[in-house]
C-alpha positions as CSV (number, residue, x, y, z in Angstrom):
1,T,93.9,98.8,98.1
2,G,95.1,102.2,96.9
3,C,93.7,101.8,93.4
4,G,91.4,104.8,93.5
5,K,88.0,103.5,94.8
6,T,87.3,106.5,97.0
7,C,88.3,108.9,94.3
8,L,86.0,107.2,91.9
9,L,83.1,107.4,94.3
10,Q,83.8,111.0,95.0
11,T,83.7,111.7,91.2
12,L,80.4,109.9,90.9
13,I,78.8,112.6,93.2
14,G,80.6,115.5,91.5
15,N,83.3,116.0,94.1
16,G,86.2,114.9,91.8
17,K,87.4,115.8,88.3
18,K,87.0,113.1,85.7
19,E,89.5,112.8,82.9
20,S,87.1,111.2,80.3
21,G,83.6,109.9,79.9
22,E,80.4,111.2,81.4
23,I,78.4,110.6,84.6
24,L,74.6,110.7,84.3
25,L,72.1,111.0,87.1
26,D,68.6,110.3,85.7
27,S,70.0,110.9,82.2
28,H,71.4,114.3,83.2
29,P,75.1,115.1,83.1
30,I,76.2,115.4,86.8
31,E,78.0,118.7,86.0
32,K,74.6,120.3,85.2
33,I,73.0,119.2,88.5
34,K,73.2,121.4,91.6
35,Q,75.2,120.0,94.4
36,T,72.3,120.5,96.8
37,S,70.2,118.2,94.6
38,I,72.9,115.6,94.5
39,R,73.3,115.7,98.3
40,R,69.5,115.2,98.7
41,A,69.6,112.2,96.3
42,V,72.7,110.5,97.7
43,S,73.4,108.9,101.1
44,Y,77.2,108.4,101.4
45,G,79.0,106.2,103.9
46,F,82.7,107.0,104.2
47,S,85.4,104.3,104.9
48,D,86.7,106.5,107.8
49,P,83.5,107.7,109.5
50,V,83.3,111.3,110.7
51,L,81.4,112.0,114.0
52,F,80.9,115.2,115.9
53,T,80.9,116.1,119.6
54,S,77.2,116.2,119.8
55,S,74.4,113.7,120.5
56,V,73.8,110.5,118.5
57,Y,70.6,112.0,117.2
58,E,72.3,115.2,116.1
59,N,75.0,113.2,114.4
60,L,72.3,111.3,112.5
61,A,70.7,114.6,111.6
62,M,74.0,115.8,110.0
63,Y,73.9,112.7,107.8
64,G,70.4,113.7,106.7
65,V,68.2,111.4,108.8
66,E,64.8,112.9,109.4
67,E,63.5,113.0,113.0
68,D,60.9,110.3,112.4
69,N,63.5,107.9,111.1
70,M,66.0,108.3,114.0
71,D,64.9,105.2,116.0
72,I,64.7,103.1,112.8
73,A,68.2,104.1,111.8
74,L,69.5,103.0,115.2
75,K,67.9,99.6,114.9
76,M,69.2,99.2,111.3
77,A,72.8,99.7,112.5
78,C,72.4,97.8,115.8
79,I,73.1,100.8,118.0
80,D,72.7,99.1,121.4
81,F,75.9,100.4,123.2
82,I,74.8,104.0,124.0
83,D,72.7,104.5,127.1
84,D,71.5,108.0,126.2
85,V,71.3,108.9,122.5
86,N,70.6,112.5,123.6
87,S,73.9,113.0,125.4
88,D,76.9,114.2,123.6
89,L,79.6,111.9,122.3
90,E,82.8,112.6,124.1
91,N,85.7,113.8,121.9
92,A,83.7,113.2,118.7
93,G,83.3,109.6,119.6
94,G,87.0,109.2,120.3
95,R,86.4,106.8,123.2
96,L,84.3,104.4,121.1
97,S,85.7,101.5,119.3
98,G,86.2,101.6,115.5
99,G,83.2,99.2,115.1
100,Q,81.0,101.4,117.3
101,R,81.9,104.5,115.4
102,A,81.2,102.7,112.1
103,R,77.8,101.7,113.4
104,I,76.7,105.2,114.2
105,A,77.9,106.4,110.8
106,L,76.1,103.5,109.1
107,A,72.9,104.4,111.0
108,G,73.2,107.9,109.4
109,V,73.7,106.4,105.9
110,L,70.9,103.8,106.1
111,G,68.4,106.0,107.9
112,K,68.4,108.7,105.2
113,D,65.7,108.4,102.5
114,A,67.8,108.5,99.4
115,E,67.8,107.5,95.7
116,I,71.4,106.3,95.8
117,Y,73.3,104.7,98.7
118,I,77.1,104.7,98.4
119,I,78.9,102.6,100.9
120,D,82.7,103.1,100.7
121,D,84.0,100.0,102.5
122,C,82.5,101.2,105.8
123,L,81.3,97.7,106.7
124,R,84.9,96.5,107.3
125,S,85.0,97.5,111.0
126,L,81.8,95.8,111.9
127,D,81.5,92.5,113.7
128,K,80.0,89.6,111.7
129,K,76.5,89.8,113.1
130,T,76.2,93.6,112.6
131,E,77.6,93.3,109.1
132,E,75.0,90.7,108.2
133,T,72.2,92.9,109.6
134,A,73.5,95.9,107.6
135,I,73.7,93.9,104.4
136,N,70.2,92.6,104.9
137,N,69.0,96.2,105.3
138,L,70.9,97.2,102.2
139,R,69.1,94.4,100.3
140,V,65.8,96.0,101.4
141,L,66.9,99.4,100.3
142,A,68.1,98.1,97.0
143,K,64.5,97.2,96.1
144,K,63.7,101.0,95.9
145,A,67.1,102.6,95.3
146,T,70.5,102.2,93.8
147,V,73.2,100.8,96.1
148,I,76.9,101.2,95.2
149,L,79.0,99.2,97.7
150,V,82.8,98.9,98.0
151,S,83.8,95.6,99.6
152,Q,86.5,93.0,99.5
153,R,84.3,90.3,101.0
154,I,83.0,87.7,98.5
155,K,80.0,86.9,100.6
156,T,78.9,90.6,100.3
157,L,79.7,90.8,96.6
158,M,77.6,87.8,95.9
159,L,74.5,89.9,96.6
160,A,75.3,92.4,93.9
161,D,73.7,92.5,90.4
162,K,77.1,93.5,89.1
163,T,80.5,93.6,90.6
164,I,83.3,95.6,89.0
165,V,86.9,94.5,89.9
166,I,89.4,97.2,89.6
167,D,93.2,97.7,90.2
168,E,95.6,100.6,89.7
169,D,95.2,100.3,86.0
170,G,91.4,100.5,86.0
171,V,88.7,97.9,85.4
172,V,89.9,94.4,85.4
173,S,86.6,92.5,84.9
174,Q,82.9,92.9,85.7
175,G,79.8,90.7,86.0
176,N,77.9,88.9,88.7
177,H,79.4,86.3,91.0
178,E,79.0,83.3,88.7
179,E,80.4,85.2,85.7
180,L,83.4,86.5,87.7
181,M,84.2,83.0,89.0
182,K,84.7,82.0,85.4
183,C,86.5,85.0,83.9
184,S,88.4,86.7,86.7
185,E,91.5,84.9,88.1
186,F,91.8,87.6,90.9
187,Y,88.2,87.1,91.9
188,R,88.6,83.3,92.0
189,E,91.7,83.7,94.2
190,L,89.9,86.0,96.6
191,A,86.9,83.6,96.7
192,T,89.3,80.7,97.5
193,L,91.0,82.6,100.3
194,Q,87.5,83.4,101.8
195,K,86.0,79.9,101.2
196,G,85.4,79.3,104.8
197,E,83.1,82.4,105.0
198,V,81.0,81.4,102.0
199,S,78.8,78.2,102.3
200,E,78.4,75.9,99.3
201,D,74.7,76.6,99.0
202,E,75.3,80.3,98.6
């Protein structure tokens, strides 16, 4: 917490200033790519979702979801608590719970056709069932696109091809689940704390 995860993700899409190194998108330096092209290629889910006082469909459209994908997006994020998706959200969704707001925002992220999906810890407010559904949908998307996911849940991280563990000093360790269980004391401690959520056969 507070080690710069969101700043790092913002830098990856050209919204932050990096101090060193380079960021390449399809082998091209990100500084030389138009922001409009980056926005088309990337679907970004914020840790604190932003909604507008408009209909659910209009909110999804603002995330970049095409009209033909609206209903699919709602199913992908388990949106079953809104009676009329064409009516405006009161007070920009202010009367919804944190989990409900997160699900609408997640529908906007998952419903967009993108080359890169960036999920900035926005699964944390979801109930267990919805989170599992979202993760399964991300696994499907990962077969055709790049998925960058911030999470502190080992069960989620176990699905990743590579996990990068960071703190305020930078990268601590990186690798897949098995490798990190061997080389990262912090990762092992986190796995131990969450042991009840991760079954032995996983």
